[in-house]
C-alpha positions, -999 to +999 in steps of 0.1 A: -232+477-219-223+455-249-191+457-269-191+437-301-219+414-287-199+408-255-216+420-223-195+442-200-202+455-166-183+487-156-173+492-120-156+519-100-143+521-064-168+548-055-202+560-067-188+595-073-164+582-100-193+565-118-215+595-116-187+618-129-182+595-159-219+591-167-226+628-164-201+634-192-217+608-215-253+615-206-261+582-187-276+580-152-277+542-146-255+539-115-261+513-089-240+512-057-233+478-042-211+463-015-182+439-021-204+412-006-231+420-031-205+418-059-194+383-047-230+372-049-231+383-085-201+363-096-220+331-105-242+351-128-213+370-143-194+337-150-225+320-164-231+348-189-194+354-197-197+390-187-164+410-188-155+435-161-145+470-171-126+485-142-126+523-137-135+536-172-132+574-177-156+593-199-161+572-231-128+554-227-128+519-215-108+511-184-091+478-177-113+451-192-108+416-177-126+383-173-141+376-139-115+350-129-086+374-135-106+402-117-112+379-087-075+370-085-064+407-086-091+417-061-081+390-036-045+399-040-053+436-032-076+426-003-048+406+013-028+438+017-056+451+041-061+420+062 
């Protein structure tokens, strides 16, 4: 997805949330990936200045952040479970 010439990747905590959103807006491009797969994508995301759209609903954007902020927040949350 592009917003004003900025590339954005939308992510959800589960495939079902993505499918529910995309069903409402008529899209079907959902790809499930693991946290490890996501970590492997980070260099590409950084290199191309792609923003992260976390948990958008219907046609409303979610919480849009740069990859560095997303990683900090994600690591902080993961620390709670280790």
